[in-house]
C-alpha positions as CSV (number, residue, x, y, z in Angstrom):
1,X,22.5,-65.6,7.7
2,X,20.4,-67.4,10.5
3,X,16.8,-66.5,10.7
4,X,16.0,-64.7,14.2
5,X,12.7,-64.2,16.0
6,X,13.0,-61.4,18.9
7,X,10.5,-60.1,21.5
8,X,11.2,-57.0,23.7
9,X,12.8,-53.7,23.4
10,X,16.1,-52.0,23.2
11,X,16.4,-52.4,27.2
12,X,15.7,-56.2,27.2
13,X,15.4,-58.5,24.3
14,X,14.7,-62.3,23.8
15,X,16.0,-63.6,20.7
16,X,15.3,-67.1,19.2
17,X,17.0,-69.2,16.2
18,X,14.0,-69.9,14.0
19,X,15.7,-73.2,12.9
20,X,15.9,-74.5,16.4
21,X,12.2,-73.3,16.9
22,X,11.5,-75.7,13.7
23,X,13.2,-78.7,15.5
24,X,11.5,-78.2,18.8
25,X,8.2,-77.8,17.0
26,X,8.2,-81.2,15.5
27,X,7.1,-82.6,18.7
28,X,4.0,-80.1,19.1
29,X,0.7,-81.1,18.2
30,X,-1.5,-79.3,15.5
31,X,-4.2,-77.5,17.0
32,X,-7.0,-75.5,15.1
33,X,-7.5,-72.0,16.2
34,X,-9.6,-68.7,15.0
35,X,-7.2,-66.6,12.8
36,X,-8.0,-63.6,14.7
37,X,-6.6,-64.9,17.8
38,X,-3.3,-64.3,16.3
39,X,-1.3,-61.5,17.8
40,X,0.3,-59.2,15.3
41,X,-2.1,-59.3,12.2
42,X,-2.7,-55.6,12.6
43,X,0.9,-54.4,13.3
44,X,3.7,-53.7,11.0
45,X,5.9,-56.7,10.5
46,X,8.1,-57.0,7.6
47,X,9.0,-53.4,7.7
48,X,10.5,-51.1,10.4
49,X,12.5,-48.1,10.8
50,X,16.2,-48.5,10.1
51,X,15.3,-51.6,8.0
52,X,13.2,-52.5,5.1
53,X,10.8,-49.7,4.0
54,X,7.7,-50.4,2.4
55,X,8.7,-49.5,-1.2
56,X,6.9,-50.8,-4.4
57,X,9.7,-53.4,-4.7
58,X,9.7,-54.6,-1.2
59,X,5.8,-54.9,-1.0
60,X,5.9,-56.8,-4.3
61,X,8.7,-59.2,-3.0
62,X,6.5,-59.7,0.0
63,X,3.5,-60.5,-2.1
64,X,5.3,-63.0,-4.2
65,X,6.2,-65.0,-1.0
66,X,2.7,-64.9,0.5
67,X,1.4,-66.1,-3.1
68,X,4.1,-68.8,-2.9
69,X,3.7,-69.7,0.8
70,X,3.3,-73.5,1.3
71,X,0.2,-73.7,3.6
72,X,0.7,-77.5,4.2
73,X,3.4,-76.4,6.8
74,X,1.8,-75.0,10.0
75,X,2.6,-71.6,11.4
76,X,4.5,-72.0,14.8
77,X,3.1,-69.5,17.5
78,X,4.5,-68.5,20.9
79,X,2.5,-69.3,24.0
80,X,0.9,-65.9,23.9
81,X,-0.2,-66.5,20.2
82,X,2.5,-64.6,18.6
83,X,4.2,-65.9,15.2
84,X,7.7,-67.6,15.8
85,X,7.7,-68.7,12.1
86,X,5.0,-68.6,9.2
87,X,3.6,-65.0,8.9
88,X,3.4,-65.4,5.2
89,X,1.4,-68.5,5.3
90,X,-0.8,-66.7,7.7
91,X,-1.2,-63.9,5.2
92,X,-2.1,-66.6,2.6
93,X,-4.7,-68.0,4.7
94,X,-6.2,-64.3,5.2
95,X,-6.4,-63.9,1.4
96,X,-8.0,-67.2,1.1
97,X,-10.7,-66.0,3.6
98,X,-9.9,-68.8,6.1
99,X,-11.4,-68.2,9.6
100,X,-9.8,-71.1,11.4
101,X,-6.3,-72.3,10.8
102,X,-3.9,-75.5,12.1
103,X,-1.0,-74.2,13.5
104,X,1.6,-75.5,16.3
105,X,1.7,-73.6,19.4
106,X,4.0,-73.8,22.4
107,X,2.3,-74.0,25.8
108,X,5.6,-72.4,27.3
109,X,8.5,-70.8,25.0
110,X,11.4,-72.4,24.7
111,X,14.5,-70.8,26.4
112,X,15.7,-68.0,24.3
113,X,19.0,-68.2,22.2
114,X,20.3,-64.8,23.3
115,X,19.2,-62.3,25.8
116,X,20.4,-58.8,25.2
117,X,19.8,-55.3,26.4
118,X,21.5,-52.0,26.6
119,X,24.4,-53.2,28.9
120,X,23.5,-57.1,28.9
121,X,24.2,-59.7,26.3
122,X,23.9,-63.5,27.2
123,X,24.3,-66.4,24.8
124,X,22.4,-69.3,25.8
125,X,22.9,-71.8,23.0
126,X,26.3,-72.2,21.5
127,X,24.8,-73.3,18.1
128,X,23.2,-69.8,17.8
129,X,26.7,-68.1,17.3
130,X,29.8,-69.9,15.9
131,X,31.8,-68.9,18.9
132,X,29.3,-68.7,21.7
133,X,29.6,-70.3,25.3
134,X,27.7,-73.2,26.1
135,X,24.4,-73.0,27.9
136,X,25.9,-74.4,31.1
137,X,28.4,-71.7,31.1
138,X,26.6,-68.5,30.4
139,X,29.2,-65.6,29.6
140,X,27.9,-62.0,30.6
141,X,29.7,-59.1,29.1
142,X,29.1,-55.7,30.7
143,X,30.4,-52.4,29.3
144,X,29.6,-48.7,29.7
145,X,27.8,-47.3,26.4
146,X,30.4,-44.7,26.3
147,X,34.0,-44.0,27.9
148,X,33.4,-42.5,31.3
149,X,35.4,-39.3,30.2
150,X,32.3,-38.9,27.8
151,X,29.5,-40.1,30.0
152,X,28.9,-41.1,33.5
153,X,26.4,-43.9,32.7
154,X,27.1,-47.2,34.5
155,X,26.2,-50.7,33.6
156,X,22.6,-51.9,34.6
157,X,23.3,-53.5,37.9
158,X,19.8,-54.4,38.2
159,X,20.5,-57.4,35.8
160,X,23.1,-58.7,38.0
161,X,21.0,-61.4,39.6
162,X,22.6,-63.2,42.6
163,X,20.6,-66.2,43.8
164,X,22.7,-66.5,47.2
165,X,21.0,-67.4,50.1
166,X,20.7,-66.6,52.9
167,X,20.7,-62.8,52.3
168,X,22.4,-60.4,54.7
169,X,18.8,-60.0,56.1
170,X,16.9,-62.9,55.9
171,X,13.1,-62.7,56.7
172,X,13.1,-66.0,58.7
173,X,15.9,-64.5,61.3
174,X,14.0,-61.4,61.5
175,X,10.7,-62.9,62.2
176,X,9.8,-66.4,63.9
177,X,6.9,-68.5,62.5
178,X,3.5,-68.0,64.4
179,X,1.9,-71.0,65.6
180,X,-1.4,-69.5,64.7
181,X,-0.6,-68.0,61.3
182,X,-2.6,-70.0,58.5
183,X,-0.7,-71.6,55.5
184,X,-3.2,-70.0,53.3
185,X,-3.4,-66.4,52.9
186,X,-5.2,-63.9,50.7
187,X,-3.3,-60.8,49.6
188,X,-5.8,-58.1,49.1
189,X,-5.3,-54.6,47.8
190,X,-8.9,-53.3,48.7
191,X,-8.4,-51.3,52.0
192,X,-11.9,-50.3,51.8
193,X,-13.4,-53.9,51.7
194,X,-10.8,-55.1,54.5
195,X,-12.2,-52.3,56.9
196,X,-15.6,-53.2,56.1
197,X,-14.9,-56.6,57.0
198,X,-13.4,-55.7,60.3
199,X,-16.3,-53.5,61.2
200,X,-18.9,-56.3,60.4
201,X,-16.8,-58.5,63.1
202,X,-15.7,-60.9,60.2
203,X,-12.0,-60.5,60.9
204,X,-9.9,-61.8,64.0
205,X,-6.2,-59.9,64.4
206,X,-3.5,-62.4,64.2
207,X,-0.4,-59.9,64.3
208,X,0.9,-56.7,62.8
209,X,3.5,-56.0,60.6
210,X,5.4,-52.5,60.8
211,X,7.0,-50.3,58.2
212,X,7.7,-46.5,58.2
213,X,3.9,-46.1,57.3
214,X,3.0,-47.6,60.3
215,X,1.3,-51.1,61.3
216,X,-0.1,-53.2,58.6
217,X,-2.3,-56.0,60.3
218,X,-2.8,-59.7,59.4
219,X,-6.2,-61.0,60.0
220,X,-7.9,-64.2,60.4
221,X,-11.2,-64.7,58.3
222,X,-13.7,-66.1,60.4
223,X,-16.5,-68.6,59.8
224,X,-14.8,-70.3,56.5
225,X,-14.1,-73.8,56.1
226,X,-10.4,-73.8,56.9
227,X,-8.1,-70.9,58.3
228,X,-7.2,-68.3,55.9
229,X,-5.1,-65.1,56.6
230,X,-6.0,-61.7,55.0
231,X,-3.4,-59.3,54.3
232,X,-3.1,-55.9,52.6
233,X,0.4,-55.6,50.9
234,X,0.6,-51.9,50.5
235,X,1.1,-50.5,47.0
236,X,4.0,-50.9,44.7
237,X,6.3,-53.9,44.0
238,X,8.7,-53.2,46.7
239,X,6.5,-52.9,49.7
240,X,4.2,-55.7,48.7
241,X,7.5,-58.0,48.4
242,X,8.3,-57.1,51.7
243,X,5.2,-58.0,53.4
244,X,5.0,-61.2,51.3
245,X,8.4,-62.1,52.5
246,X,7.4,-61.4,56.1
247,X,4.0,-63.4,55.7
248,X,5.9,-66.2,54.4
249,X,8.5,-66.1,57.4
250,X,5.5,-66.1,59.8
251,X,4.2,-69.5,58.1
252,X,2.1,-68.8,55.1
253,X,2.9,-70.8,51.9
254,X,-0.2,-70.6,49.8
255,X,-1.4,-67.4,48.4
256,X,-4.0,-65.7,46.2
257,X,-3.7,-62.2,45.2
258,X,-6.8,-59.8,44.3
259,X,-6.5,-56.3,43.1
260,X,-7.4,-53.8,40.4
261,X,-5.6,-53.0,37.2
262,X,-5.4,-50.7,34.4
263,X,-7.2,-51.9,31.2
264,X,-5.3,-52.3,27.9
265,X,-8.2,-53.3,25.8
266,X,-11.1,-51.2,24.9
267,X,-13.5,-54.3,25.1
268,X,-12.7,-54.3,28.9
269,X,-15.7,-52.9,30.9
270,X,-15.1,-51.8,34.6
271,X,-15.0,-54.8,36.7
272,X,-13.9,-57.4,34.0
273,X,-12.0,-60.2,36.0
274,X,-8.5,-60.8,34.6
275,X,-6.3,-63.7,35.5
276,X,-2.6,-63.1,34.4
277,X,-0.8,-65.9,32.8
278,X,2.7,-63.9,32.7
279,X,3.8,-60.4,34.0
280,X,6.2,-58.2,31.8
281,X,8.8,-57.3,34.2
282,X,9.1,-53.5,33.8
283,X,9.6,-52.9,37.8
284,X,12.8,-53.6,39.8
285,X,11.9,-55.8,42.5
286,X,11.4,-58.9,40.6
287,X,14.9,-58.9,39.3
288,X,16.3,-59.5,42.9
289,X,14.5,-62.9,42.8
290,X,14.4,-64.0,39.2
291,X,17.3,-63.8,36.6
292,X,16.6,-61.5,33.8
293,X,15.8,-64.2,31.4
294,X,13.3,-65.9,33.4
295,X,9.5,-65.3,33.3
296,X,7.4,-63.9,36.1
297,X,4.4,-66.6,36.2
298,X,1.8,-67.8,38.7
299,X,2.6,-71.1,40.3
300,X,0.5,-73.8,38.4
301,X,-1.5,-75.0,41.5
302,X,-2.6,-71.7,42.6
303,X,-3.3,-70.5,39.0
304,X,-5.6,-73.6,38.5
305,X,-7.3,-73.0,41.8
306,X,-8.4,-69.6,40.5
307,X,-9.7,-71.2,37.3
308,X,-11.5,-73.9,38.9
309,X,-13.2,-71.4,41.3
310,X,-14.2,-69.2,38.4
311,X,-15.7,-72.0,36.2
312,X,-17.4,-73.7,39.5
313,X,-19.1,-70.2,39.8
314,X,-19.9,-69.4,36.3
315,X,-17.8,-66.1,36.3
316,X,-16.7,-64.7,33.2
317,X,-13.0,-64.1,33.0
318,X,-10.1,-63.5,30.8
319,X,-6.5,-65.0,30.8
320,X,-4.0,-62.7,29.5
321,X,-0.5,-61.2,30.1
322,X,0.0,-58.1,32.3
323,X,2.4,-55.2,32.4
324,X,4.0,-54.5,36.0
325,X,5.5,-51.2,36.0
326,X,7.0,-48.9,38.8
327,X,6.2,-45.8,36.8
328,X,2.6,-45.0,36.7
329,X,3.2,-41.6,35.6
330,X,5.5,-43.0,32.9
331,X,3.0,-45.0,31.0
332,X,3.8,-43.3,27.8
333,X,1.5,-43.8,24.5
334,X,4.3,-45.6,23.0
335,X,5.0,-48.1,25.5
336,X,1.3,-48.7,26.0
337,X,1.1,-49.4,22.4
338,X,4.2,-51.6,22.6
339,X,2.9,-53.8,25.6
340,X,-0.4,-54.2,23.9
341,X,1.3,-55.4,21.0
342,X,3.1,-57.8,23.3
343,X,-0.2,-59.2,24.4
344,X,-1.0,-57.3,27.5
345,X,-4.2,-56.9,28.7
346,X,-3.7,-55.0,31.9
347,X,-1.3,-52.8,33.6
348,X,-0.6,-53.0,37.5
349,X,2.4,-52.3,39.9
350,X,2.8,-55.6,41.6
351,X,2.2,-58.9,40.0
352,X,5.7,-59.6,38.3
353,X,7.4,-59.1,41.7
354,X,4.9,-61.4,43.8
355,X,5.2,-64.0,41.1
356,X,9.1,-63.6,41.3
357,X,9.0,-64.0,45.2
358,X,6.7,-67.1,45.1
359,X,9.1,-68.8,42.6
360,X,12.1,-67.9,44.8
361,X,10.5,-68.9,48.1
362,X,8.9,-72.1,46.6
363,X,5.4,-71.0,47.6
364,X,2.2,-71.2,45.9
365,X,0.9,-67.9,44.4
366,X,-1.5,-66.5,41.6
367,X,-3.4,-63.5,41.3
368,X,-7.0,-62.2,40.2
369,X,-7.5,-58.6,38.8
370,X,-10.4,-56.6,37.8
371,X,-10.2,-54.1,35.0
372,X,-10.3,-50.4,36.5
373,X,-9.3,-47.3,34.7
374,X,-9.1,-47.5,30.9
375,X,-5.8,-46.8,29.2
376,X,-7.0,-48.0,25.6
377,X,-8.1,-44.9,24.3
378,X,-6.5,-41.5,23.1
379,X,-6.9,-40.2,26.7
380,X,-7.0,-41.9,30.4
381,X,-10.2,-42.7,31.8
382,X,-10.3,-43.4,35.5
383,X,-14.0,-44.5,35.1
384,X,-14.4,-44.2,38.8
385,X,-12.8,-47.6,39.5
386,X,-11.9,-47.4,42.9
387,X,-15.6,-46.8,43.8
388,X,-16.7,-50.3,42.5
389,X,-17.3,-51.6,46.0
390,X,-19.6,-54.5,45.1
391,X,-17.0,-55.7,42.4
392,X,-14.2,-55.6,44.9
393,X,-16.2,-57.3,47.5
394,X,-17.2,-60.1,45.0
395,X,-13.5,-60.5,43.9
396,X,-12.1,-60.7,47.3
397,X,-14.7,-63.5,48.1
398,X,-13.5,-65.4,44.9
399,X,-10.0,-65.0,46.0
400,X,-10.8,-66.6,49.3
401,X,-12.6,-69.4,47.6
402,X,-9.7,-70.0,45.4
403,X,-7.2,-70.1,48.2
404,X,-9.2,-72.7,50.4
405,X,-8.7,-74.9,47.3
406,X,-4.9,-74.9,47.7
């Protein structure tokens, strides 16, 4: 039986052939890390419901494997410090009291061998299954979980990505480029800060976008070293994506977004700055811009512009995964724990979709968040995060400075 490593849940799981991971890891350099950085040391790993139970016999079997583990072989870690292979060796290092260990770590995870979910299964590497398709000819099989006479449940059409362009309604056909629209644009979710800047005379109106909630202005920020537009994208992925698409059609192609997020870590104080390295796609909009197996990530240049700005100004920040969800009232305790175990430090509603649009439209985009309400404890704590005006003003200032770098 082939050894597998899986990430995700029943709705969408990425699965890797561990033997292929071994081969790919041969090219990786050994690096030394703090053993505490490894994700999963405090999670149930070898036992699970429906599988092995922690009986005396099974615990003894794992104890034997730990004691016999060859620590001369380095554990292999994912991009977010999870363990592709080598948890028994890591356990042996823990028993030996090691604080730092050598590992091999992927900067970006290799393509999974299989992507599967409730109604989707893709085999991406023919070597993974005896009769699988080639990577160049993906086979998708969709089926109803139960016969129509038993259930009216249909296939998950959200996973049917169609990259065709132009779309039936193309932004560039609805809106024409504006000669005075800057290439650089800051997407800011803080309406209070934008209103304050307008009252201070720091903004000049460029144009107004329109939706059923009314007009949404795009401003030019005055008195900075190069032209930068300022846009509030609304709240939620679909609206934010619509306004981003229209800003691109008007002529912008270099974006830095700034906003707030719920914190999934008890160590995050209100105002802690967070730079997402990847967004877990638990919303809908991103699936219209990226195939289900693709990661929603910031673009490299925009991400680097944020990091360089932070370092230059001596600002404390944390790079982490973020969880993008449409359902703020369906953030259950189980889901919160699962996302935390996946490595997420924040939860918000737009990052995955914004990253997906940037990838699809080939524009630059990254995001800075600040830790707002707290979801790390037994009960939700708002921490009055909307009232942190000083934090929000400073974050917008950082976003503008990072955008100017692009």
